N, CA, C and O atoms as a Tinker XYZ file with bonds, in Angstrom:
   336  protein
     1  N    107.671000   76.473000  118.708000    73     2
     2  CA   107.423000   77.772000  118.117000    64     1     3
     3  C    106.170000   78.367000  118.750000    63     2     4     5
     4  O    105.138000   77.709000  118.877000    81     3
     5  N    106.292000   79.609000  119.134000    73     3     6
     6  CA   105.144000   80.295000  119.712000    64     5     7
     7  C    104.178000   80.713000  118.603000    63     6     8     9
     8  O    104.566000   80.875000  117.446000    81     7
     9  N    102.928000   80.879000  118.980000    73     7    10
    10  CA   101.894000   81.252000  118.018000    64     9    11
    11  C    102.219000   82.578000  117.340000    63    10    12    13
    12  O    101.976000   82.734000  116.143000    81    11
    13  N    102.759000   83.525000  118.080000    73    11    14
    14  CA   103.084000   84.833000  117.504000    64    13    15
    15  C    104.170000   84.703000  116.438000    63    14    16    17
    16  O    104.141000   85.419000  115.437000    81    15
    17  N    105.138000   83.789000  116.645000    73    15    18
    18  CA   106.157000   83.537000  115.631000    64    17    19
    19  C    105.542000   82.875000  114.401000    63    18    20    21
    20  O    105.927000   83.174000  113.271000    81    19
    21  N    104.591000   81.980000  114.623000    73    19    22
    22  CA   103.891000   81.334000  113.517000    64    21    23
    23  C    103.202000   82.373000  112.636000    63    22    24    25
    24  O    103.266000   82.300000  111.409000    81    23
    25  N    102.548000   83.334000  113.272000    73    23    26
    26  CA   101.896000   84.420000  112.532000    64    25    27
    27  C    102.931000   85.217000  111.738000    63    26    28    29
    28  O    102.710000   85.553000  110.575000    81    27
    29  N    104.051000   85.510000  112.374000    73    27    30
    30  CA   105.114000   86.272000  111.694000    64    29    31
    31  C    105.681000   85.545000  110.494000    63    30    32    33
    32  O    105.846000   86.138000  109.429000    81    31
    33  N    105.986000   84.255000  110.655000    73    31    34
    34  CA   106.515000   83.474000  109.537000    64    33    35
    35  C    105.475000   83.335000  108.421000    63    34    36    37
    36  O    105.820000   83.412000  107.241000    81    35
    37  N    104.223000   83.135000  108.781000    73    35    38
    38  CA   103.163000   83.007000  107.790000    64    37    39
    39  C    103.012000   84.305000  106.995000    63    38    40    41
    40  O    102.893000   84.275000  105.770000    81    39
    41  N    103.017000   85.426000  107.684000    73    39    42
    42  CA   102.923000   86.720000  107.008000    64    41    43
    43  C    104.113000   86.918000  106.068000    63    42    44    45
    44  O    103.951000   87.366000  104.933000    81    43
    45  N    105.296000   86.582000  106.547000    73    43    46
    46  CA   106.488000   86.721000  105.720000    64    45    47
    47  C    106.439000   85.851000  104.479000    63    46    48    49
    48  O    106.797000   86.300000  103.390000    81    47
    49  N    106.005000   84.624000  104.632000    73    47    50
    50  CA   105.907000   83.712000  103.494000    64    49    51
    51  C    104.905000   84.234000  102.469000    63    50    52    53
    52  O    105.144000   84.135000  101.266000    81    51
    53  N    103.795000   84.784000  102.929000    73    51    54
    54  CA   102.800000   85.337000  102.005000    64    53    55
    55  C    103.336000   86.546000  101.247000    63    54    56    57
    56  O    103.076000   86.694000  100.053000    81    55
    57  N    104.076000   87.404000  101.927000    73    55    58
    58  CA   104.675000   88.570000  101.264000    64    57    59
    59  C    105.688000   88.105000  100.219000    63    58    60    61
    60  O    105.712000   88.615000   99.099000    81    59
    61  N    106.515000   87.142000  100.588000    73    59    62
    62  CA   107.497000   86.595000   99.652000    64    61    63
    63  C    106.783000   85.960000   98.464000    63    62    64    65
    64  O    107.169000   86.181000   97.316000    81    63
    65  N    105.756000   85.180000   98.732000    73    63    66
    66  CA   105.009000   84.509000   97.667000    64    65    67
    67  C    104.386000   85.515000   96.699000    63    66    68    69
    68  O    104.240000   85.227000   95.511000    81    67
    69  N    104.021000   86.686000   97.202000    73    67    70
    70  CA   103.412000   87.688000   96.332000    64    69    71
    71  C    104.400000   88.239000   95.310000    63    70    72    73
    72  O    103.988000   88.778000   94.283000    81    71
    73  N    105.690000   88.112000   95.574000    73    71    74
    74  CA   106.707000   88.599000   94.644000    64    73    75
    75  C    107.051000   87.586000   93.552000    63    74    76    77
    76  O    107.555000   87.960000   92.493000    81    75
    77  N    106.784000   86.330000   93.804000    73    75    78
    78  CA   107.202000   85.263000   92.889000    64    77    79
    79  C    106.562000   85.374000   91.499000    63    78    80    81
    80  O    107.284000   85.261000   90.509000    81    79
    81  N    105.252000   85.587000   91.375000    73    79    82
    82  CA   104.677000   85.671000   90.020000    64    81    83
    83  C    105.306000   86.769000   89.156000    63    82    84    85
    84  O    105.564000   86.558000   87.971000    81    83
    85  N    105.549000   87.935000   89.750000    73    83    86
    86  CA   106.157000   89.029000   88.975000    64    85    87
    87  C    107.586000   88.694000   88.596000    63    86    88    89
    88  O    108.025000   88.993000   87.485000    81    87
    89  N    108.311000   88.078000   89.510000    73    87    90
    90  CA   109.694000   87.704000   89.242000    64    89    91
    91  C    109.752000   86.700000   88.086000    63    90    92    93
    92  O    110.568000   86.850000   87.177000    81    91
    93  N    108.903000   85.695000   88.118000    73    91    94
    94  CA   108.875000   84.677000   87.066000    64    93    95
    95  C    108.450000   85.287000   85.729000    63    94    96    97
    96  O    109.055000   85.007000   84.694000    81    95
    97  N    107.413000   86.116000   85.758000    73    95    98
    98  CA   106.935000   86.737000   84.516000    64    97    99
    99  C    108.015000   87.619000   83.891000    63    98   100   101
   100  O    108.235000   87.572000   82.681000    81    99
   101  N    108.681000   88.413000   84.709000    73    99   102
   102  CA   109.731000   89.298000   84.196000    64   101   103
   103  C    110.901000   88.497000   83.641000    63   102   104   105
   104  O    111.470000   88.858000   82.611000    81   103
   105  N    111.255000   87.427000   84.309000    73   103   106
   106  CA   112.378000   86.592000   83.874000    64   105   107
   107  C    112.050000   85.891000   82.556000    63   106   108   109
   108  O    112.877000   85.852000   81.646000    81   107
   109  N    110.847000   85.342000   82.459000    73   107   110
   110  CA   110.452000   84.620000   81.240000    64   109   111
   111  C    110.291000   85.547000   80.040000    63   110   112   113
   112  O    110.742000   85.231000   78.939000    81   111
   113  N    109.648000   86.689000   80.257000    73   111   114
   114  CA   109.358000   87.598000   79.148000    64   113   115
   115  C    110.522000   88.533000   78.829000    63   114   116   117
   116  O    110.557000   89.137000   77.757000    81   115
   117  N    111.462000   88.653000   79.745000    73   115   118
   118  CA   112.584000   89.591000   79.595000    64   117   119
   119  C    112.068000   91.014000   79.376000    63   118   120   121
   120  O    112.668000   91.811000   78.654000    81   119
   121  N    110.938000   91.305000   80.021000    73   119   122
   122  CA   110.328000   92.619000   79.891000    64   121   123
   123  C    109.808000   93.080000   81.253000    63   122   124   125
   124  O    109.165000   92.331000   81.989000    81   123
   125  N    110.110000   94.330000   81.551000    73   123   126
   126  CA   109.607000   94.929000   82.799000    64   125   127
   127  C    109.009000   96.313000   82.514000    63   126   128   129
   128  O    108.944000   97.166000   83.400000    81   127
   129  N    108.582000   96.519000   81.284000    73   127   130
   130  CA   108.109000   97.849000   80.899000    64   129   131
   131  C    106.895000   98.318000   81.691000    63   130   132   133
   132  O    106.700000   99.522000   81.855000    81   131
   133  N    106.082000   97.402000   82.181000    73   131   134
   134  CA   104.886000   97.784000   82.933000    64   133   135
   135  C    105.118000   97.877000   84.439000    63   134   136   137
   136  O    104.180000   98.102000   85.203000    81   135
   137  N    106.350000   97.705000   84.856000    73   135   138
   138  CA   106.678000   97.765000   86.287000    64   137   139
   139  C    107.212000   99.155000   86.607000    63   138   140   141
   140  O    108.040000   99.691000   85.871000    81   139
   141  N    106.746000   99.726000   87.684000    73   139   142
   142  CA   107.198000  101.045000   88.102000    64   141   143
   143  C    108.555000  100.946000   88.793000    63   142   144   145
   144  O    108.693000  100.294000   89.828000    81   143
   145  N    109.554000  101.604000   88.204000    73   143   146
   146  CA   110.886000  101.636000   88.807000    64   145   147
   147  C    110.834000  102.304000   90.175000    63   146   148   149
   148  O    111.425000  101.808000   91.134000    81   147
   149  N    110.137000  103.417000   90.265000    73   147   150
   150  CA   110.035000  104.162000   91.518000    64   149   151
   151  C    109.413000  103.310000   92.625000    63   150   152   153
   152  O    109.872000  103.343000   93.767000    81   151
   153  N    108.385000  102.558000   92.295000    73   151   154
   154  CA   107.722000  101.703000   93.275000    64   153   155
   155  C    108.677000  100.646000   93.815000    63   154   156   157
   156  O    108.722000  100.414000   95.023000    81   155
   157  N    109.434000  100.007000   92.941000    73   155   158
   158  CA   110.349000   98.969000   93.401000    64   157   159
   159  C    111.547000   99.542000   94.136000    63   158   160   161
   160  O    112.063000   98.899000   95.051000    81   159
   161  N    112.006000  100.729000   93.768000    73   159   162
   162  CA   113.073000  101.380000   94.538000    64   161   163
   163  C    112.610000  101.651000   95.969000    63   162   164   165
   164  O    113.319000  101.355000   96.931000    81   163
   165  N    111.424000  102.211000   96.088000    73   163   166
   166  CA   110.867000  102.491000   97.417000    64   165   167
   167  C    110.677000  101.188000   98.196000    63   166   168   169
   168  O    110.995000  101.116000   99.383000    81   167
   169  N    110.162000  100.173000   97.530000    73   167   170
   170  CA   109.900000   98.886000   98.177000    64   169   171
   171  C    111.181000   98.251000   98.698000    63   170   172   173
   172  O    111.219000   97.788000   99.838000    81   171
   173  N    112.225000   98.222000   97.884000    73   171   174
   174  CA   113.494000   97.616000   98.306000    64   173   175
   175  C    114.109000   98.402000   99.464000    63   174   176   177
   176  O    114.613000   97.801000  100.412000    81   175
   177  N    114.075000   99.717000   99.403000    73   175   178
   178  CA   114.590000  100.523000  100.518000    64   177   179
   179  C    113.781000  100.235000  101.785000    63   178   180   181
   180  O    114.347000  100.108000  102.871000    81   179
   181  N    112.469000  100.133000  101.643000    73   179   182
   182  CA   111.620000   99.804000  102.799000    64   181   183
   183  C    111.968000   98.447000  103.393000    63   182   184   185
   184  O    112.024000   98.297000  104.613000    81   183
   185  N    112.203000   97.459000  102.538000    73   183   186
   186  CA   112.557000   96.132000  103.029000    64   185   187
   187  C    113.905000   96.161000  103.746000    63   186   188   189
   188  O    114.073000   95.524000  104.786000    81   187
   189  N    114.854000   96.892000  103.195000    73   187   190
   190  CA   116.164000   97.012000  103.849000    64   189   191
   191  C    116.006000   97.622000  105.240000    63   190   192   193
   192  O    116.636000   97.173000  106.197000    81   191
   193  N    115.169000   98.639000  105.344000    73   191   194
   194  CA   114.925000   99.257000  106.655000    64   193   195
   195  C    114.225000   98.294000  107.610000    63   194   196   197
   196  O    114.566000   98.237000  108.791000    81   195
   197  N    113.237000   97.528000  107.102000    73   195   198
   198  CA   112.570000   96.523000  107.938000    64   197   199
   199  C    113.561000   95.464000  108.409000    63   198   200   201
   200  O    113.519000   95.036000  109.563000    81   199
   201  N    114.454000   95.043000  107.514000    73   199   202
   202  CA   115.454000   94.047000  107.893000    64   201   203
   203  C    116.382000   94.600000  108.969000    63   202   204   205
   204  O    116.709000   93.902000  109.929000    81   203
   205  N    116.800000   95.836000  108.812000    73   203   206
   206  CA   117.645000   96.475000  109.829000    64   205   207
   207  C    116.928000   96.517000  111.168000    63   206   208   209
   208  O    117.513000   96.190000  112.201000    81   207
   209  N    115.689000   96.911000  111.154000    73   207   210
   210  CA   114.857000   96.959000  112.362000    64   209   211
   211  C    114.745000   95.575000  112.991000    63   210   212   213
   212  O    114.879000   95.430000  114.206000    81   211
   213  N    114.501000   94.564000  112.170000    73   211   214
   214  CA   114.351000   93.190000  112.664000    64   213   215
   215  C    115.647000   92.680000  113.284000    63   214   216   217
   216  O    115.625000   92.000000  114.310000    81   215
   217  N    116.768000   93.009000  112.664000    73   215   218
   218  CA   118.064000   92.588000  113.217000    64   217   219
   219  C    118.296000   93.240000  114.572000    63   218   220   221
   220  O    118.750000   92.586000  115.511000    81   219
   221  N    117.987000   94.522000  114.673000    73   219   222
   222  CA   118.154000   95.228000  115.944000    64   221   223
   223  C    117.264000   94.641000  117.036000    63   222   224   225
   224  O    117.651000   94.598000  118.204000    81   223
   225  N    116.071000   94.189000  116.652000    73   223   226
   226  CA   115.155000   93.565000  117.616000    64   225   227
   227  C    115.432000   92.081000  117.824000    63   226   228   229
   228  O    114.890000   91.462000  118.739000    81   227
   229  N    116.290000   91.510000  116.960000    73   227   230
   230  CA   116.568000   90.071000  116.985000    64   229   231
   231  C    115.277000   89.263000  116.800000    63   230   232   233
   232  O    115.019000   88.297000  117.517000    81   231
   233  N    114.480000   89.688000  115.823000    73   231   234
   234  CA   113.193000   89.064000  115.546000    64   233   235
   235  C    113.339000   88.103000  114.365000    63   234   236   237
   236  O    113.425000   88.530000  113.213000    81   235
   237  N    113.364000   86.817000  114.660000    73   235   238
   238  CA   113.597000   85.789000  113.659000    64   237   239
   239  C    112.658000   85.813000  112.473000    63   238   240   241
   240  O    113.126000   85.818000  111.334000    81   239
   241  N    111.343000   85.828000  112.692000    73   239   242
   242  CA   110.426000   85.834000  111.551000    64   241   243
   243  C    110.631000   87.036000  110.622000    63   242   244   245
   244  O    110.570000   86.894000  109.401000    81   243
   245  N    110.871000   88.200000  111.191000    73   243   246
   246  CA   111.069000   89.390000  110.373000    64   245   247
   247  C    112.401000   89.343000  109.630000    63   246   248   249
   248  O    112.485000   89.764000  108.477000    81   247
   249  N    113.434000   88.835000  110.282000    73   247   250
   250  CA   114.737000   88.709000  109.615000    64   249   251
   251  C    114.616000   87.754000  108.434000    63   250   252   253
   252  O    115.063000   88.062000  107.329000    81   251
   253  N    114.006000   86.591000  108.675000    73   251   254
   254  CA   113.829000   85.580000  107.637000    64   253   255
   255  C    113.075000   86.142000  106.438000    63   254   256   257
   256  O    113.552000   86.058000  105.306000    81   255
   257  N    111.914000   86.707000  106.682000    73   255   258
   258  CA   111.063000   87.141000  105.570000    64   257   259
   259  C    111.649000   88.336000  104.830000    63   258   260   261
   260  O    111.572000   88.392000  103.602000    81   259
   261  N    112.220000   89.273000  105.535000    73   259   262
   262  CA   112.766000   90.446000  104.857000    64   261   263
   263  C    114.048000   90.141000  104.106000    63   262   264   265
   264  O    114.300000   90.738000  103.059000    81   263
   265  N    114.865000   89.227000  104.612000    73   263   266
   266  CA   116.074000   88.843000  103.891000    64   265   267
   267  C    115.717000   88.192000  102.557000    63   266   268   269
   268  O    116.329000   88.498000  101.534000    81   267
   269  N    114.750000   87.315000  102.563000    73   267   270
   270  CA   114.332000   86.666000  101.318000    64   269   271
   271  C    113.604000   87.655000  100.408000    63   270   272   273
   272  O    113.783000   87.624000   99.190000    81   271
   273  N    112.789000   88.526000  100.990000    73   271   274
   274  CA   112.070000   89.526000  100.190000    64   273   275
   275  C    113.048000   90.468000   99.486000    63   274   276   277
   276  O    112.789000   90.899000   98.362000    81   275
   277  N    114.165000   90.789000  100.134000    73   275   278
   278  CA   115.180000   91.635000   99.494000    64   277   279
   279  C    115.726000   90.934000   98.249000    63   278   280   281
   280  O    115.918000   91.564000   97.209000    81   279
   281  N    115.971000   89.650000   98.362000    73   279   282
   282  CA   116.487000   88.890000   97.218000    64   281   283
   283  C    115.479000   88.910000   96.068000    63   282   284   285
   284  O    115.847000   89.178000   94.924000    81   283
   285  N    114.224000   88.631000   96.366000    73   283   286
   286  CA   113.202000   88.569000   95.317000    64   285   287
   287  C    112.922000   89.953000   94.726000    63   286   288   289
   288  O    112.934000   90.119000   93.506000    81   287
   289  N    112.675000   90.930000   95.572000    73   287   290
   290  CA   112.384000   92.280000   95.082000    64   289   291
   291  C    113.617000   92.873000   94.400000    63   290   292   293
   292  O    113.503000   93.591000   93.407000    81   291
   293  N    114.787000   92.567000   94.939000    73   291   294
   294  CA   116.027000   93.010000   94.303000    64   293   295
   295  C    116.203000   92.402000   92.930000    63   294   296   297
   296  O    116.715000   93.056000   92.021000    81   295
   297  N    115.786000   91.160000   92.766000    73   295   298
   298  CA   115.852000   90.504000   91.454000    64   297   299
   299  C    114.952000   91.210000   90.454000    63   298   300   301
   300  O    115.340000   91.432000   89.307000    81   299
   301  N    113.762000   91.559000   90.887000    73   299   302
   302  CA   112.834000   92.278000   90.008000    64   301   303
   303  C    113.414000   93.653000   89.658000    63   302   304   305
   304  O    113.342000   94.083000   88.507000    81   303
   305  N    113.981000   94.332000   90.636000    73   303   306
   306  CA   114.594000   95.638000   90.400000    64   305   307
   307  C    115.773000   95.508000   89.429000    63   306   308   309
   308  O    115.944000   96.340000   88.537000    81   307
   309  N    116.577000   94.466000   89.609000    73   307   310
   310  CA   117.701000   94.221000   88.701000    64   309   311
   311  C    117.190000   94.023000   87.269000    63   310   312   313
   312  O    117.742000   94.583000   86.322000    81   311
   313  N    116.127000   93.219000   87.124000    73   311   314
   314  CA   115.571000   92.986000   85.790000    64   313   315
   315  C    115.001000   94.283000   85.198000    63   314   316   317
   316  O    115.059000   94.497000   83.987000    81   315
   317  N    114.456000   95.135000   86.055000    73   315   318
   318  CA   113.944000   96.427000   85.568000    64   317   319
   319  C    115.070000   97.239000   84.961000    63   318   320   321
   320  O    114.892000   97.843000   83.902000    81   319
   321  N    116.228000   97.267000   85.611000    73   319   322
   322  CA   117.369000   97.983000   85.072000    64   321   323
   323  C    117.926000   97.295000   83.822000    63   322   324   325
   324  O    118.323000   97.961000   82.866000    81   323
   325  N    117.952000   95.980000   83.835000    73   323   326
   326  CA   118.518000   95.214000   82.721000    64   325   327
   327  C    117.633000   95.235000   81.489000    63   326   328   329
   328  O    118.123000   95.455000   80.381000    81   327
   329  N    116.333000   95.010000   81.663000    73   327   330
   330  CA   115.425000   94.893000   80.529000    64   329   331
   331  C    114.648000   96.167000   80.219000    63   330   332   333
   332  O    114.083000   96.313000   79.135000    81   331
   333  N    114.625000   97.078000   81.174000    73   331   334
   334  CA   113.958000   98.360000   80.951000    64   333   335
   335  C    112.498000   98.372000   80.932000    63   334   336
   336  O    111.892000   99.427000   80.748000    81   335
């Protein structure tokens, strides 16, 4: 693995890790009232665009991190719709 890929994977893992506390809190409390729907809509659309960009570039670290980030951020967005 090249050093630049290491940086990319590390950055991706940190971004993914930043979503985990909110996902767990929302799941446990069944409440998302303090989460901005607009912010998460924008965030998920941004991640989808980043993933598309990464696929077009065939950039492994970006594909990996954005694919997982979509799952996590999408889960939070789903809970926002479900729990309000």
